[in-house]
N, C-alpha and C positions, 0 to 999 in steps of 0.2 A: 557512576562512571561506566555503567554497562553500555556497550555499543560505541563508545567514543573512539575506540581504535579503528572502527569501521566508518567513522564520520556519521554516526547515527546519534543524534542528540535527543531523540525521543523514542524510547523502546519500552515495550511491555511484554511480560511473560508471566506465567502462573507463579504466585508467590512462594510456593513450596519448592521451586527450582532455582537454579542459577541461570544466568544469561547463557552460559556455554552448554548447559544440559537441558534446557527447556524443550519440551516436545513441540511447542508452537512459539512463534515470536510475532509480535506486531510492532511495526515501526512506522514513523511518519517523517516525511521530508518535503522540501520545496524543490520543485524542478529547477533546472538551470534557468537563469534569466533569459536564455535564448528562446525558451518556450513560455509564451504568455497565453497560449490558447490550448484549452484542455484536449480538443480533438487532435490537434497537431502533435501534442506530446504523447497521447495514446498511440497514434500511428507510429511515431518514432520508437516508443518502447516496444511495441509488437515487432517492428522491423528488426530492432537490435536483438531481441530474444530469439526470433526466428532464425537469424543469421548464425546464432551460436549452437543450435541443435536441430537436427533433422526430425526429432521426436516432439518438438514443441507444438502444443495445441492451446487454443484459447477460445473462449466464448464470452459474449457480453451477457451479463445478468441484469436482473431488474434493478433499477436505480434505487438508492436509499435517499429518502427525503430527510434533510437535516433541519430546515426551518422554512418559513414562507418565502425566503429569498434564495435558498441554496439547496442543491441536491448533489449527490455523489454519483458519478458514472462508475459502474462496477464491472470488472472483468475478472474472469477466472483463468489462470494459466497453469498448465501442467507440462512437465518434462519427464518422460518415461525413464530414461537411463538413471537419472538421479532421484527419481520418485518425488520430485519437488512438486508441491501443490501450493499455489498462491492465489489469494483473492486480493485485488487492489481496488481501492476507492480513489477516484480522481475528482478533485474539487476545484472548480474555477473560482478564483478570487481576482480582484482588480490587479492587472499586470503580472499575474503569476498563476501557477498551477501547484496545488498542494496534493500530496498523495499519501495514502495510508496502506501499508502492505501487511497482510496476514499470511504467514508462511509456515509450512511443516512438511515433513516427509511421510507422515502417517495419516492414512485416510480416516481412521477412527477419531484421532485427535482433531482432524480438520472438521469433521461433523460436530464433535462434542463442543468445541470452542467457537464455532461460527457465530453463535449469538453474541459472544463477547466482542467479536469484530464489529458486528452491526451496532452494538451499543457504543463502541468506541467512535465509529463514524458519526452516529447521531449526536455525539457530544462535541463535535467539532465546533470551535468558535474562531471566527476570523479575527486575528489580532494584527492589524496593519503595521503597528510599530515593530513587530518581529519581521515581517516580510521586507520592510524597508532596509533592515540591517543586512540583508543578503543581496541587495541590488548592487 
């Protein structure tokens, strides 16, 4: 039931922690049905985050290859006042955009667990029966 109160149906964190006290969190979502194109959703996400903070910074990172048919577009986001660090993987699927977010406020943890984020992204499996439920 971790994350349900925040409408997060897929959350991950180190097993020795609770959802509320974890130094890092990874969660996955499907973008609004309004966004069916990965680049348009990324532009929207950057615009939204940029409008909320004058300290917001972002950079595009090297994509992660998932399989022969799919890759994830990766962005890193930082917001100085809140010390938030996020790495987000955006994955184009038919008629939708899926995204996986890795977030923390600690640089050491960000580096320490970044390989777990990459493993998570590489394990992505497209399940159209789940996407169809959200349309």
